[in-house]
TORKOL-4160 file (C-alpha; in steps of 0.2 Angstrom, whole numbers, padded with zeros to 4 digits, m for minus):
404
<pt num="1" X="0211" Y="0776" Z="0582"/>
<pt num="2" X="0194" Y="0779" Z="0590"/>
<pt num="3" X="0181" Y="0766" Z="0594"/>
<pt num="4" X="0163" Y="0770" Z="0592"/>
<pt num="5" X="0147" Y="0762" Z="0599"/>
<pt num="6" X="0133" Y="0756" Z="0588"/>
<pt num="7" X="0114" Y="0753" Z="0593"/>
<pt num="8" X="0117" Y="0734" Z="0593"/>
<pt num="9" X="0130" Y="0735" Z="0606"/>
<pt num="10" X="0144" Y="0730" Z="0595"/>
<pt num="11" X="0160" Y="0740" Z="0592"/>
<pt num="12" X="0166" Y="0747" Z="0576"/>
<pt num="13" X="0181" Y="0757" Z="0570"/>
<pt num="14" X="0181" Y="0771" Z="0558"/>
<pt num="15" X="0191" Y="0768" Z="0542"/>
<pt num="16" X="0197" Y="0785" Z="0541"/>
<pt num="17" X="0205" Y="0784" Z="0558"/>
<pt num="18" X="0215" Y="0768" Z="0554"/>
<pt num="19" X="0235" Y="0771" Z="0553"/>
<pt num="20" X="0238" Y="0759" Z="0538"/>
<pt num="21" X="0257" Y="0763" Z="0538"/>
<pt num="22" X="0259" Y="0758" Z="0556"/>
<pt num="23" X="0248" Y="0742" Z="0553"/>
<pt num="24" X="0259" Y="0737" Z="0538"/>
<pt num="25" X="0275" Y="0739" Z="0548"/>
<pt num="26" X="0268" Y="0728" Z="0562"/>
<pt num="27" X="0263" Y="0715" Z="0550"/>
<pt num="28" X="0280" Y="0715" Z="0542"/>
<pt num="29" X="0289" Y="0713" Z="0558"/>
<pt num="30" X="0277" Y="0698" Z="0563"/>
<pt num="31" X="0280" Y="0690" Z="0546"/>
<pt num="32" X="0299" Y="0692" Z="0547"/>
<pt num="33" X="0300" Y="0684" Z="0564"/>
<pt num="34" X="0289" Y="0670" Z="0558"/>
<pt num="35" X="0300" Y="0667" Z="0543"/>
<pt num="36" X="0316" Y="0668" Z="0554"/>
<pt num="37" X="0309" Y="0655" Z="0566"/>
<pt num="38" X="0304" Y="0644" Z="0551"/>
<pt num="39" X="0321" Y="0645" Z="0543"/>
<pt num="40" X="0329" Y="0641" Z="0560"/>
<pt num="41" X="0318" Y="0626" Z="0562"/>
<pt num="42" X="0322" Y="0620" Z="0545"/>
<pt num="43" X="0341" Y="0622" Z="0548"/>
<pt num="44" X="0339" Y="0612" Z="0564"/>
<pt num="45" X="0330" Y="0598" Z="0555"/>
<pt num="46" X="0343" Y="0598" Z="0541"/>
<pt num="47" X="0357" Y="0596" Z="0554"/>
<pt num="48" X="0348" Y="0582" Z="0563"/>
<pt num="49" X="0344" Y="0574" Z="0546"/>
<pt num="50" X="0362" Y="0576" Z="0541"/>
<pt num="51" X="0368" Y="0568" Z="0557"/>
<pt num="52" X="0356" Y="0554" Z="0554"/>
<pt num="53" X="0362" Y="0551" Z="0537"/>
<pt num="54" X="0380" Y="0551" Z="0542"/>
<pt num="55" X="0376" Y="0538" Z="0556"/>
<pt num="56" X="0369" Y="0527" Z="0543"/>
<pt num="57" X="0386" Y="0525" Z="0534"/>
<pt num="58" X="0393" Y="0508" Z="0537"/>
<pt num="59" X="0410" Y="0515" Z="0543"/>
<pt num="60" X="0403" Y="0529" Z="0555"/>
<pt num="61" X="0406" Y="0526" Z="0573"/>
<pt num="62" X="0396" Y="0532" Z="0588"/>
<pt num="63" X="0407" Y="0545" Z="0597"/>
<pt num="64" X="0398" Y="0542" Z="0613"/>
<pt num="65" X="0405" Y="0524" Z="0614"/>
<pt num="66" X="0423" Y="0530" Z="0611"/>
<pt num="67" X="0435" Y="0534" Z="0625"/>
<pt num="68" X="0452" Y="0542" Z="0619"/>
<pt num="69" X="0466" Y="0539" Z="0631"/>
<pt num="70" X="0485" Y="0542" Z="0630"/>
<pt num="71" X="0496" Y="0546" Z="0615"/>
<pt num="72" X="0506" Y="0532" Z="0608"/>
<pt num="73" X="0512" Y="0540" Z="0592"/>
<pt num="74" X="0514" Y="0557" Z="0584"/>
<pt num="75" X="0513" Y="0562" Z="0566"/>
<pt num="76" X="0514" Y="0578" Z="0555"/>
<pt num="77" X="0495" Y="0581" Z="0555"/>
<pt num="78" X="0489" Y="0572" Z="0570"/>
<pt num="79" X="0492" Y="0559" Z="0584"/>
<pt num="80" X="0488" Y="0541" Z="0588"/>
<pt num="81" X="0480" Y="0537" Z="0605"/>
<pt num="82" X="0476" Y="0522" Z="0614"/>
<pt num="83" X="0457" Y="0520" Z="0617"/>
<pt num="84" X="0442" Y="0510" Z="0620"/>
<pt num="85" X="0427" Y="0508" Z="0608"/>
<pt num="86" X="0412" Y="0499" Z="0614"/>
<pt num="87" X="0422" Y="0489" Z="0627"/>
<pt num="88" X="0436" Y="0485" Z="0614"/>
<pt num="89" X="0454" Y="0490" Z="0615"/>
<pt num="90" X="0458" Y="0501" Z="0600"/>
<pt num="91" X="0470" Y="0513" Z="0592"/>
<pt num="92" X="0463" Y="0530" Z="0588"/>
<pt num="93" X="0471" Y="0541" Z="0574"/>
<pt num="94" X="0466" Y="0559" Z="0576"/>
<pt num="95" X="0468" Y="0570" Z="0560"/>
<pt num="96" X="0469" Y="0588" Z="0565"/>
<pt num="97" X="0465" Y="0600" Z="0551"/>
<pt num="98" X="0471" Y="0615" Z="0561"/>
<pt num="99" X="0461" Y="0629" Z="0568"/>
<pt num="100" X="0450" Y="0640" Z="0557"/>
<pt num="101" X="0461" Y="0652" Z="0548"/>
<pt num="102" X="0478" Y="0643" Z="0551"/>
<pt num="103" X="0476" Y="0633" Z="0535"/>
<pt num="104" X="0471" Y="0637" Z="0518"/>
<pt num="105" X="0456" Y="0630" Z="0510"/>
<pt num="106" X="0467" Y="0620" Z="0498"/>
<pt num="107" X="0476" Y="0612" Z="0512"/>
<pt num="108" X="0461" Y="0608" Z="0522"/>
<pt num="109" X="0453" Y="0601" Z="0506"/>
<pt num="110" X="0469" Y="0590" Z="0503"/>
<pt num="111" X="0468" Y="0584" Z="0521"/>
<pt num="112" X="0449" Y="0580" Z="0519"/>
<pt num="113" X="0453" Y="0570" Z="0503"/>
<pt num="114" X="0467" Y="0560" Z="0511"/>
<pt num="115" X="0456" Y="0556" Z="0526"/>
<pt num="116" X="0441" Y="0550" Z="0515"/>
<pt num="117" X="0453" Y="0541" Z="0504"/>
<pt num="118" X="0460" Y="0531" Z="0518"/>
<pt num="119" X="0443" Y="0527" Z="0525"/>
<pt num="120" X="0437" Y="0522" Z="0508"/>
<pt num="121" X="0451" Y="0510" Z="0506"/>
<pt num="122" X="0453" Y="0503" Z="0523"/>
<pt num="123" X="0435" Y="0500" Z="0528"/>
<pt num="124" X="0432" Y="0487" Z="0515"/>
<pt num="125" X="0447" Y="0476" Z="0520"/>
<pt num="126" X="0446" Y="0460" Z="0530"/>
<pt num="127" X="0462" Y="0450" Z="0532"/>
<pt num="128" X="0472" Y="0443" Z="0547"/>
<pt num="129" X="0488" Y="0452" Z="0541"/>
<pt num="130" X="0479" Y="0469" Z="0538"/>
<pt num="131" X="0475" Y="0480" Z="0554"/>
<pt num="132" X="0456" Y="0478" Z="0557"/>
<pt num="133" X="0447" Y="0494" Z="0553"/>
<pt num="134" X="0433" Y="0498" Z="0566"/>
<pt num="135" X="0426" Y="0515" Z="0561"/>
<pt num="136" X="0429" Y="0533" Z="0558"/>
<pt num="137" X="0421" Y="0551" Z="0561"/>
<pt num="138" X="0421" Y="0565" Z="0548"/>
<pt num="139" X="0423" Y="0579" Z="0561"/>
<pt num="140" X="0412" Y="0581" Z="0576"/>
<pt num="141" X="0412" Y="0591" Z="0592"/>
<pt num="142" X="0408" Y="0575" Z="0602"/>
<pt num="143" X="0426" Y="0569" Z="0603"/>
<pt num="144" X="0434" Y="0570" Z="0620"/>
<pt num="145" X="0451" Y="0564" Z="0627"/>
<pt num="146" X="0451" Y="0556" Z="0644"/>
<pt num="147" X="0463" Y="0564" Z="0657"/>
<pt num="148" X="0467" Y="0562" Z="0675"/>
<pt num="149" X="0457" Y="0578" Z="0679"/>
<pt num="150" X="0442" Y="0574" Z="0668"/>
<pt num="151" X="0440" Y="0576" Z="0649"/>
<pt num="152" X="0446" Y="0588" Z="0636"/>
<pt num="153" X="0435" Y="0592" Z="0622"/>
<pt num="154" X="0441" Y="0592" Z="0604"/>
<pt num="155" X="0438" Y="0605" Z="0590"/>
<pt num="156" X="0424" Y="0600" Z="0578"/>
<pt num="157" X="0436" Y="0599" Z="0563"/>
<pt num="158" X="0446" Y="0585" Z="0571"/>
<pt num="159" X="0442" Y="0568" Z="0562"/>
<pt num="160" X="0447" Y="0551" Z="0568"/>
<pt num="161" X="0450" Y="0533" Z="0562"/>
<pt num="162" X="0448" Y="0519" Z="0575"/>
<pt num="163" X="0457" Y="0502" Z="0572"/>
<pt num="164" X="0461" Y="0487" Z="0582"/>
<pt num="165" X="0475" Y="0490" Z="0595"/>
<pt num="166" X="0491" Y="0480" Z="0592"/>
<pt num="167" X="0501" Y="0479" Z="0609"/>
<pt num="168" X="0517" Y="0473" Z="0600"/>
<pt num="169" X="0519" Y="0490" Z="0593"/>
<pt num="170" X="0528" Y="0494" Z="0576"/>
<pt num="171" X="0539" Y="0481" Z="0568"/>
<pt num="172" X="0552" Y="0494" Z="0566"/>
<pt num="173" X="0553" Y="0496" Z="0585"/>
<pt num="174" X="0554" Y="0477" Z="0587"/>
<pt num="175" X="0569" Y="0476" Z="0575"/>
<pt num="176" X="0578" Y="0490" Z="0584"/>
<pt num="177" X="0576" Y="0480" Z="0601"/>
<pt num="178" X="0583" Y="0465" Z="0593"/>
<pt num="179" X="0597" Y="0474" Z="0584"/>
<pt num="180" X="0611" Y="0466" Z="0594"/>
<pt num="181" X="0605" Y="0448" Z="0596"/>
<pt num="182" X="0595" Y="0447" Z="0579"/>
<pt num="183" X="0580" Y="0436" Z="0576"/>
<pt num="184" X="0579" Y="0417" Z="0574"/>
<pt num="185" X="0578" Y="0412" Z="0556"/>
<pt num="186" X="0561" Y="0405" Z="0559"/>
<pt num="187" X="0554" Y="0421" Z="0566"/>
<pt num="188" X="0562" Y="0430" Z="0551"/>
<pt num="189" X="0552" Y="0419" Z="0538"/>
<pt num="190" X="0536" Y="0420" Z="0548"/>
<pt num="191" X="0536" Y="0439" Z="0549"/>
<pt num="192" X="0541" Y="0440" Z="0530"/>
<pt num="193" X="0526" Y="0428" Z="0526"/>
<pt num="194" X="0514" Y="0439" Z="0536"/>
<pt num="195" X="0519" Y="0454" Z="0527"/>
<pt num="196" X="0519" Y="0445" Z="0510"/>
<pt num="197" X="0502" Y="0438" Z="0513"/>
<pt num="198" X="0495" Y="0454" Z="0518"/>
<pt num="199" X="0502" Y="0463" Z="0502"/>
<pt num="200" X="0496" Y="0449" Z="0491"/>
<pt num="201" X="0478" Y="0451" Z="0498"/>
<pt num="202" X="0479" Y="0470" Z="0495"/>
<pt num="203" X="0485" Y="0467" Z="0477"/>
<pt num="204" X="0471" Y="0456" Z="0474"/>
<pt num="205" X="0459" Y="0470" Z="0479"/>
<pt num="206" X="0469" Y="0481" Z="0466"/>
<pt num="207" X="0476" Y="0492" Z="0481"/>
<pt num="208" X="0493" Y="0498" Z="0480"/>
<pt num="209" X="0499" Y="0503" Z="0498"/>
<pt num="210" X="0514" Y="0514" Z="0491"/>
<pt num="211" X="0522" Y="0516" Z="0508"/>
<pt num="212" X="0527" Y="0499" Z="0513"/>
<pt num="213" X="0540" Y="0500" Z="0527"/>
<pt num="214" X="0543" Y="0492" Z="0544"/>
<pt num="215" X="0537" Y="0508" Z="0553"/>
<pt num="216" X="0519" Y="0504" Z="0545"/>
<pt num="217" X="0518" Y="0486" Z="0551"/>
<pt num="218" X="0511" Y="0482" Z="0568"/>
<pt num="219" X="0513" Y="0467" Z="0579"/>
<pt num="220" X="0498" Y="0460" Z="0589"/>
<pt num="221" X="0500" Y="0450" Z="0606"/>
<pt num="222" X="0505" Y="0434" Z="0596"/>
<pt num="223" X="0518" Y="0443" Z="0586"/>
<pt num="224" X="0507" Y="0442" Z="0570"/>
<pt num="225" X="0511" Y="0456" Z="0558"/>
<pt num="226" X="0498" Y="0467" Z="0552"/>
<pt num="227" X="0499" Y="0480" Z="0538"/>
<pt num="228" X="0493" Y="0498" Z="0544"/>
<pt num="229" X="0492" Y="0516" Z="0538"/>
<pt num="230" X="0483" Y="0517" Z="0522"/>
<pt num="231" X="0485" Y="0536" Z="0521"/>
<pt num="232" X="0493" Y="0536" Z="0504"/>
<pt num="233" X="0486" Y="0519" Z="0497"/>
<pt num="234" X="0475" Y="0520" Z="0482"/>
<pt num="235" X="0467" Y="0509" Z="0469"/>
<pt num="236" X="0479" Y="0504" Z="0456"/>
<pt num="237" X="0476" Y="0513" Z="0439"/>
<pt num="238" X="0472" Y="0503" Z="0424"/>
<pt num="239" X="0484" Y="0515" Z="0415"/>
<pt num="240" X="0501" Y="0515" Z="0423"/>
<pt num="241" X="0504" Y="0533" Z="0417"/>
<pt num="242" X="0490" Y="0538" Z="0429"/>
<pt num="243" X="0501" Y="0534" Z="0444"/>
<pt num="244" X="0516" Y="0545" Z="0446"/>
<pt num="245" X="0525" Y="0555" Z="0459"/>
<pt num="246" X="0537" Y="0552" Z="0473"/>
<pt num="247" X="0526" Y="0544" Z="0486"/>
<pt num="248" X="0533" Y="0533" Z="0500"/>
<pt num="249" X="0548" Y="0534" Z="0512"/>
<pt num="250" X="0566" Y="0536" Z="0507"/>
<pt num="251" X="0576" Y="0519" Z="0507"/>
<pt num="252" X="0560" Y="0509" Z="0503"/>
<pt num="253" X="0555" Y="0518" Z="0487"/>
<pt num="254" X="0557" Y="0509" Z="0470"/>
<pt num="255" X="0569" Y="0516" Z="0457"/>
<pt num="256" X="0554" Y="0520" Z="0446"/>
<pt num="257" X="0546" Y="0530" Z="0460"/>
<pt num="258" X="0562" Y="0539" Z="0464"/>
<pt num="259" X="0564" Y="0544" Z="0446"/>
<pt num="260" X="0546" Y="0550" Z="0444"/>
<pt num="261" X="0541" Y="0537" Z="0431"/>
<pt num="262" X="0524" Y="0528" Z="0430"/>
<pt num="263" X="0523" Y="0514" Z="0442"/>
<pt num="264" X="0511" Y="0500" Z="0448"/>
<pt num="265" X="0509" Y="0487" Z="0462"/>
<pt num="266" X="0527" Y="0481" Z="0459"/>
<pt num="267" X="0533" Y="0496" Z="0469"/>
<pt num="268" X="0526" Y="0487" Z="0484"/>
<pt num="269" X="0536" Y="0472" Z="0479"/>
<pt num="270" X="0552" Y="0482" Z="0479"/>
<pt num="271" X="0548" Y="0489" Z="0496"/>
<pt num="272" X="0545" Y="0472" Z="0502"/>
<pt num="273" X="0562" Y="0466" Z="0497"/>
<pt num="274" X="0570" Y="0480" Z="0507"/>
<pt num="275" X="0559" Y="0476" Z="0522"/>
<pt num="276" X="0564" Y="0458" Z="0521"/>
<pt num="277" X="0582" Y="0463" Z="0522"/>
<pt num="278" X="0578" Y="0474" Z="0537"/>
<pt num="279" X="0569" Y="0460" Z="0546"/>
<pt num="280" X="0584" Y="0448" Z="0543"/>
<pt num="281" X="0597" Y="0460" Z="0548"/>
<pt num="282" X="0588" Y="0470" Z="0561"/>
<pt num="283" X="0596" Y="0485" Z="0553"/>
<pt num="284" X="0592" Y="0500" Z="0543"/>
<pt num="285" X="0596" Y="0502" Z="0524"/>
<pt num="286" X="0607" Y="0516" Z="0520"/>
<pt num="287" X="0608" Y="0524" Z="0537"/>
<pt num="288" X="0622" Y="0536" Z="0532"/>
<pt num="289" X="0616" Y="0542" Z="0515"/>
<pt num="290" X="0607" Y="0558" Z="0511"/>
<pt num="291" X="0591" Y="0559" Z="0501"/>
<pt num="292" X="0600" Y="0564" Z="0485"/>
<pt num="293" X="0614" Y="0551" Z="0488"/>
<pt num="294" X="0601" Y="0537" Z="0490"/>
<pt num="295" X="0591" Y="0543" Z="0475"/>
<pt num="296" X="0606" Y="0544" Z="0464"/>
<pt num="297" X="0614" Y="0528" Z="0469"/>
<pt num="298" X="0598" Y="0517" Z="0469"/>
<pt num="299" X="0592" Y="0524" Z="0451"/>
<pt num="300" X="0609" Y="0526" Z="0443"/>
<pt num="301" X="0621" Y="0514" Z="0452"/>
<pt num="302" X="0609" Y="0500" Z="0456"/>
<pt num="303" X="0613" Y="0502" Z="0475"/>
<pt num="304" X="0605" Y="0489" Z="0486"/>
<pt num="305" X="0608" Y="0484" Z="0504"/>
<pt num="306" X="0622" Y="0471" Z="0506"/>
<pt num="307" X="0616" Y="0454" Z="0510"/>
<pt num="308" X="0626" Y="0445" Z="0523"/>
<pt num="309" X="0636" Y="0430" Z="0518"/>
<pt num="310" X="0627" Y="0419" Z="0531"/>
<pt num="311" X="0610" Y="0423" Z="0523"/>
<pt num="312" X="0603" Y="0407" Z="0516"/>
<pt num="313" X="0602" Y="0408" Z="0497"/>
<pt num="314" X="0584" Y="0404" Z="0497"/>
<pt num="315" X="0580" Y="0420" Z="0506"/>
<pt num="316" X="0593" Y="0430" Z="0498"/>
<pt num="317" X="0586" Y="0425" Z="0481"/>
<pt num="318" X="0569" Y="0432" Z="0487"/>
<pt num="319" X="0577" Y="0449" Z="0491"/>
<pt num="320" X="0586" Y="0450" Z="0475"/>
<pt num="321" X="0571" Y="0446" Z="0464"/>
<pt num="322" X="0560" Y="0458" Z="0474"/>
<pt num="323" X="0571" Y="0473" Z="0472"/>
<pt num="324" X="0576" Y="0470" Z="0454"/>
<pt num="325" X="0578" Y="0487" Z="0445"/>
<pt num="326" X="0565" Y="0481" Z="0431"/>
<pt num="327" X="0548" Y="0481" Z="0439"/>
<pt num="328" X="0542" Y="0468" Z="0426"/>
<pt num="329" X="0555" Y="0456" Z="0432"/>
<pt num="330" X="0549" Y="0457" Z="0450"/>
<pt num="331" X="0538" Y="0443" Z="0456"/>
<pt num="332" X="0520" Y="0445" Z="0461"/>
<pt num="333" X="0517" Y="0444" Z="0479"/>
<pt num="334" X="0507" Y="0428" Z="0478"/>
<pt num="335" X="0523" Y="0420" Z="0471"/>
<pt num="336" X="0534" Y="0428" Z="0485"/>
<pt num="337" X="0522" Y="0419" Z="0497"/>
<pt num="338" X="0525" Y="0403" Z="0489"/>
<pt num="339" X="0544" Y="0406" Z="0489"/>
<pt num="340" X="0544" Y="0409" Z="0507"/>
<pt num="341" X="0533" Y="0395" Z="0511"/>
<pt num="342" X="0546" Y="0383" Z="0503"/>
<pt num="343" X="0560" Y="0389" Z="0514"/>
<pt num="344" X="0566" Y="0376" Z="0526"/>
<pt num="345" X="0569" Y="0384" Z="0543"/>
<pt num="346" X="0572" Y="0368" Z="0553"/>
<pt num="347" X="0591" Y="0370" Z="0551"/>
<pt num="348" X="0592" Y="0389" Z="0555"/>
<pt num="349" X="0600" Y="0402" Z="0544"/>
<pt num="350" X="0599" Y="0418" Z="0554"/>
<pt num="351" X="0613" Y="0429" Z="0559"/>
<pt num="352" X="0622" Y="0421" Z="0573"/>
<pt num="353" X="0631" Y="0429" Z="0588"/>
<pt num="354" X="0648" Y="0428" Z="0579"/>
<pt num="355" X="0641" Y="0436" Z="0564"/>
<pt num="356" X="0633" Y="0450" Z="0574"/>
<pt num="357" X="0650" Y="0453" Z="0583"/>
<pt num="358" X="0660" Y="0454" Z="0567"/>
<pt num="359" X="0647" Y="0465" Z="0559"/>
<pt num="360" X="0646" Y="0477" Z="0573"/>
<pt num="361" X="0666" Y="0477" Z="0574"/>
<pt num="362" X="0667" Y="0480" Z="0555"/>
<pt num="363" X="0654" Y="0494" Z="0556"/>
<pt num="364" X="0663" Y="0503" Z="0570"/>
<pt num="365" X="0679" Y="0502" Z="0561"/>
<pt num="366" X="0672" Y="0507" Z="0544"/>
<pt num="367" X="0665" Y="0522" Z="0553"/>
<pt num="368" X="0682" Y="0529" Z="0555"/>
<pt num="369" X="0692" Y="0522" Z="0541"/>
<pt num="370" X="0688" Y="0516" Z="0523"/>
<pt num="371" X="0690" Y="0498" Z="0517"/>
<pt num="372" X="0708" Y="0500" Z="0511"/>
<pt num="373" X="0713" Y="0508" Z="0527"/>
<pt num="374" X="0705" Y="0494" Z="0537"/>
<pt num="375" X="0715" Y="0480" Z="0528"/>
<pt num="376" X="0731" Y="0490" Z="0530"/>
<pt num="377" X="0727" Y="0492" Z="0549"/>
<pt num="378" X="0724" Y="0473" Z="0551"/>
<pt num="379" X="0740" Y="0468" Z="0541"/>
<pt num="380" X="0750" Y="0480" Z="0553"/>
<pt num="381" X="0742" Y="0471" Z="0568"/>
<pt num="382" X="0746" Y="0454" Z="0562"/>
<pt num="383" X="0764" Y="0460" Z="0558"/>
<pt num="384" X="0766" Y="0466" Z="0575"/>
<pt num="385" X="0760" Y="0450" Z="0583"/>
<pt num="386" X="0771" Y="0440" Z="0572"/>
<pt num="387" X="0787" Y="0450" Z="0576"/>
<pt num="388" X="0782" Y="0449" Z="0595"/>
<pt num="389" X="0781" Y="0430" Z="0594"/>
<pt num="390" X="0797" Y="0427" Z="0583"/>
<pt num="391" X="0808" Y="0441" Z="0589"/>
<pt num="392" X="0806" Y="0445" Z="0607"/>
<pt num="393" X="0821" Y="0456" Z="0608"/>
<pt num="394" X="0822" Y="0470" Z="0620"/>
<pt num="395" X="0830" Y="0480" Z="0606"/>
<pt num="396" X="0814" Y="0479" Z="0597"/>
<pt num="397" X="0802" Y="0486" Z="0610"/>
<pt num="398" X="0798" Y="0501" Z="0599"/>
<pt num="399" X="0789" Y="0490" Z="0587"/>
<pt num="400" X="0776" Y="0486" Z="0601"/>
<pt num="401" X="0772" Y="0504" Z="0605"/>
<pt num="402" X="0758" Y="0505" Z="0593"/>
<pt num="403" X="0741" Y="0511" Z="0599"/>
<pt num="404" X="0729" Y="0496" Z="0597"/>
């Protein structure tokens, strides 16, 4: 391309010397770069707007205010850590969806649904016997775990739920610690009332917990019981046939749930009855039975935990009514609260030391022999003692050579 001079001193270009093809290519490159820069700018603005939108959710937390510390519990899909949020002691439930490619889209979608369902249920609840929900995040790269050597970043697909920290731990652990000496009757009734009031509140909100067990109940520093873990909770369906499937934990599941039949909030009432027995006895229901054995016995043989003879009839009646095989005959949880409030705890009624020793002895022997063999064994012992007292003859010493 050549430049020519004109008489006016201005420059001009001869049209026949312009390389139109080259100019067109340069123009296309400039337009392409400009278009790419504009799209990137829009994408960044969308991301910022998206973060801003999420931050406006009433349950969304600010990750910069969250300090995640030591692990206090582990589960199938994540862990529970102790932490601090905005200066407050909290428990942080981290839900790990796995690294990209390690889970199918269907699995990740299921986990996302479980997470959003738990948040949707939990963040609207406010009751002294329900663990307080503080907030959650729906996946962010800003989460970090504090260690002795600094901080460890978390993958962006990890979500978290932040709730109040209950230093007393799980009710299950508390009962195990008191397995030998048992709980005072007053404590038994108080823990049962806490659980009953919490469940009654949930049911007024049309929420069915569906996994009521001592492992999902926490104790605060004053030993107040608080219901936790709403991972499988859901709003009660108006049509019972819309709620089916085996959801819950073996030993606490109602017959209708085990049998795959439609169910409603009364499945929580059944589970409460099992928890009440467990709180009173500080023991586990059906510890030696397999899943198939429990399912068959509970559904077809009406198997229930054995209530100790020393249990006051007022409390035993609550257990029996709650775990009735017919859901319609089980009381509502507000009625259970009234029944428990009417129990007189001033005269005691818990399992005493003698009862504890006898139960421990009976269980240890029954682990070796059946009930018939046990009675035969005791009769033999009494016979030997009787012969030893009445006939102390040296000719009968062979009678005493029985291993005790």
